N, C-alpha and C positions, 0 to 999 in steps of 0.2 A: 573454624566454625563452621559443623553442620545449620541446619537451616532448628533456628531458638522456637522451642515447645509456643513460647506468649506471642510469635512474631507477627500473627494474624490477631491479636486479641489486640496488641498494641495498634495496628491496620484500624480492625474496628472502634479502635476509642479517635482513631481522626475522623471518623467518617464527615461530622460538619463540615470539618477546614479545607474537607477534600469535594464538599458540593459547593459551598461557596464560594472554591478556586475554580470550579470547571464551569460554575455558574457566569461569574467574573469574564471566561473566555467566550461564553455563548453569546453573549451577548457583544462580541468588539470582534467579529470572522474575520479575517483579513484572507489574500489569494495569493499565489503564485513565495516569491524568493523572498518580500522586502516585507516582516510582519511587524513592525513597531510598536504600534499597542499591548500584541503579544506578548513580547518580548518584555516591555518595562515590565509589564506583568510577572511574565515569570521571574524574572531578576530578582523582583520583591520576593517573591515566593522562596528563591533561596538565600536571601539575606540571614546571616548569623548562624548557617550549618560548617560554616570552617572551612569550604569550599576554593578550589582553584578556578576560578572562572575565567575563563576567552567566548569572544564577539566574530563571526566570523567577517570574512570581509565581502568575499562576493554572493552574499548573502546573509540575511539576517539571523543565524544561529546563534545557537547559544550552548556552547564544553563546560560541563563541569569535572572536574578530579577529587574523588572525593579519597585521602589519603591513609588508609587505615594504622593503628597502631604497631602492627608488623609486619617482616619484610613480605614477600610474594607476590604475584602477579598480579595483571590488569586483567579484570572483561569491561564490558561497555552494557551498558544499560541504552534502550535506545526511542525515541517517543517523536512521534510529528509535529505539526503547529499549524498545518497552513488547513484553509475554508475550502467551501464549493460557492462557484457562481448558482446559487440556488436560492430563490424567494422562500422564503419556512414558509410554511404552512403546517407545520408540528403541534404535538398539543406538550411541548415542554413546557416547565412552568418558568422558564422562563424566553426570551424571544431575545434573536438575531436586534440589532438598532442598527444594523448596516443594512440599508434597502438592496438588493439581490444577493446577499451576500446568507450562508450558514454554514454552522458547521455540523452536516448532513452527514460527517463518515466520524464522526465520534474520535477526528483530533483533540477536542477539547478534556474528552476523557483520559486519553493518551494523555496528554502534559498533566495532569492533576495525577493519577495513577502514580507515574513516575517520580513527581516529586514527593510525591507520599514517598516510594520507595526511599529517596533519598532522604525526606525525616527519619524513619527505620533505623537507616544503616547508619548515618551520624549519632543515632542514639547510642549504638553498638560500636563507634570508628577504633576502640581501643584495645577490640577481639579482633578483630579483623586482618585475617594476616595476608596483607596486597592492597589493589587498590581498587576502585569504581569510577569509570567516567562515564558520563551522563550527556548524553548526547541526544539535544534536539532541534531539531531539524525541522525548519520550513522549505516550500518546494516538493513537497510529496507526489501533488495530484500533479504528475508532468512534464515538473521542472528538474527534476532529478539531482534535487535537494541530495540525499543521499554522496552520488559520485562527487559532489561540488566539495561536501564535508570529508570523503576522505581526498583528495586533492589538497584541500586545508589540513590533513592532519589528524583528524579526530582518532585514527585509530594507532597512534602513536603517543597523544597529549597524557599521560603518564611518565612519557620518557622510556614507555617499550611497548615493541605490539602487546597489543591485547591478543590477549589466547584466547576466546571465547566471546562475544555475543547476542545478545536476546533482547526481544520487543514483544509486543504485545497487541491484535487489532480487535477493538469490539465490534458484535454481530448485533443490529437492529432489530434482527430478524433468524430463521434461520436456527439457528444455535437459542437453546433453552438460559434464558440466564442467572450467571453463576457457572457456566458448566466452562470450564477451559478442554479446548481439540486444539489437538495439530498431527501431524504427520512426517514421519521420516521420508527424506529424498523429496522432491517436487511435491511442492503446496500451493506457488501458485504459476500458474500461465507465466511463459516469455508473450508480451506484446509489438506488438510491429504494425506501422498504419501505412500503407496501398491506396496512392493516385493515379489514379487515370484517365491521362485528356488523352481522347479516339479524335482523331485529325482525318476530315474530308472534303467536301467540298460542298457548301451550299446551295440551294437554288429552289424553285419554288415547290410547291406541294404536289401538285400539276403533273410533273413532269419528272421522279424518282429516278427517271435513269439518265437524266442529263446532270443526274450532283451524284455524290457519294454521299450517302446522305448514313453520317455517325451513332442514330440514336439505336437504331434494330442492333447494329454493330455493338454497343454498350450491353444492347441485354442480355447477346450472348455472351460477349464478354462473366456477366454477371453469373450467368447457366454454367458456364464453361468453369470458373473457379470451385464453384459447389461441385463440379462431377469430379476439378483435379484431385480437391483434397479428399475425395472416398477412395478415389483411385491409385494415388499414387503414395497415399503415407497407409503402415495400418492403422488397423481400425484399435490394435491395444497401444499406441501410440499418437491422440490425435490432433488433428490439429482445426481448428474455429477460423473462419473467415464471414466477417459479416459486411455485404454488403450496404450501409448505415446511410449515406447522403447519394446519390445520383440524379442531375438537372442538366438539362442543353434547350434551348433552341430559346425565341419571344415569343409565339405565334403559331395557334394550328396549321396553317398554310404556309410556315419558311421552315427548310428545309436548313437544318443552324452548317455551318462549317465545323462546329467542335460539338463535343457529350464529356461528360466528368462524372467521374465515380471514384466514391471516397471505403477506405472497406479498414475493418478491423481486422488485423490476425493474430491469433493467441495459439500457443505451443510448449508442449508440458517438454520437452529436451532437448540440450544440447546439439544432438545431431539435426532433430529436424529443424531448427533454429535452423543450423548453419544451410538446410538444402532449401528453405523454403522461398525465399526471397526472388531464387533463380529457375525454381521452379515454374511461381508462376507469374515471374516478369515470361519467361517462353510463352505459358496460354496468354496471358492477355497479347502479347507483339504476335504471336503465330493467326489467332484469331481476328484479329486485325488483316493481318494482311494477306489472309483467304479471302477476303471482299475488298482488295486491293485496297485500305486504307493503309495508316500506322498509328500507333499507340505510343505513348511517351508514359513511361512508365517513372513514379517517384516512389522512393522507401526510406520513413521515417520510420529511424529505431526506434524501437522503445526501453520498455525495464526486461530484462536476464529473467529467467528461474527464478523464482524466488527457493532454494535447495536447502532443505534443514538434516544437518546432521546425524546421524541414528547415534548416535551414543547421548550426543547432546537432549534431542530427544526423549530419547528413556530418563534424564534425567529431571527434564520439565511435565513428564507426565509422573516420577515417581514426590517430588517435588509438590505437584499439586495432589496429589493423594494424598500423603504426610498432613498437611495444610490443610485439605475439605475434606476429607477424607473418601473412600469409594467413589460416589456419584460427581468428585468435580470432577472426572476425567472420564471425557469418551474420545476413541482414537475416530480421529477422521480417517474416510471409507475412500472417498478420492481428491483428486486436487481441488482446487478452486482454481476458475479460470479467468479471472480476474490477475491483476498485477498487481508488484508492489516494490517499490525502489529501495529497501534495504535488502533486496536480495544483491544487489553492490555491494554490502557488506560481506554478507554468509557468501560471497565467491571470493572475499576474501581471509575468514575467519570461521571458524567452527561454528557453529551456533542453532539457534534456533525459535525459528517468527511462529507465536501463537496466536489464537482465535480466546478471546474472553465473549459468551456468550451476554447480549445484555438487550432482550427480549421485554417491553416494562411488561410488570405483574399485570393479567390477565387476557395476555395476548394471546397469540395461536404462533410461535417460528415461522411456521409455515405460508401463516400469510399477515404478517407485520409488515408493517413499513420498511425497504430496505435499507441501508446507508445506501445514498446519492439520493434518497426519493427528500420528496421535498415536508412529504410526513413524518418521516424518521422521526423516531423516538426512542430516547439508549433507559435502558436504569441505571440512576445514579446508586445504589445498593450496589453497582460490581466493582464502584473503587476504592475500598477496602481491600478485596480481591486481588486489583490487578498492583496495588501497590505490594501488597505481603508476597505474591506471585513473581514479579522484580525482582526487588530486595532476597528474596527468596533461594531464585537463584541464582542469585553473585556470591549469596553467601556460601551456598555449597559447591557451587568449581573451587570458587578461595580458599573452601577448606579439602580440594582435594594439592594442589600446592602447583 
């Protein structure tokens, strides 16, 4: 079956239920890989749908398989579940009950949208030629939850490897509410972290010649890193290096023995990602050596690039336009420099990861508080679109066989 003409109508009929579900999660945000209250609400929301439900071992994930009434392949739909260590200051209709924790990235909307998709699909079970794997994943915010779920077998939960995978992310700014956007190829950057310790020799601030001062060397490393990414890599395959933390010393007249800096490193292609560590390590070590000091480099690997399959992204555009009209889709001109661990899934199977605008009514997308902000507010009116889009992608792909 292709996308049913009444799919979006049925999703809109669930709006009140999806809003209430989303608000329940918004009140009880949890961080990391263990989300017991979040999972409890989720399992309750999935009851009665006739799903094969299993839970994770290394994390509090939920995998649910919906078996169609006709034989066919399996596809995967994903929602992440975890929140952020942010103290909420938003204008949301409900607020976090957990001090210092907030669903500032919209994962509560993601879960509600996927539950809505599950209900839409369950109502059409007998017509579905194949199976749908519902992947509810903790630990997206830097904890590699998708990779852990893959290791525990989520891609084969239906008894065979899924043939395609889809997910979406709501944005509280940058994209107008209700608009779906995406692009073929690299959509989100790879992200890694560079940790540097410059080792010198401490001394008195009045006699720097008698010490090996690591502070100016650390400052020079910061500038050298910026030069390296503009002189060693193509402007058409950019690298972003941001030193977000630098620290040294205890007092103005004491030369410290060490200085430290941390930087985020973002790349947009596998080729550049494969080269960046060695090149930046060389810059850091050689700048230190030029001053007679040494530098210790620790490279922390993050998420790979999120790469959308061209055919599946074309499918997403067609499904979005079919359900929401020609104004419901906007092609994404450039990749997002943020990172996303759905990348692990898309490196295993073809699929597409989409952005759904959720800028609050009356706010300019260019100035609205963006994801991760303590002020971030999301338009709950997009929940039926999230549910219908995910269900529609599954149905359209399964109709292909």
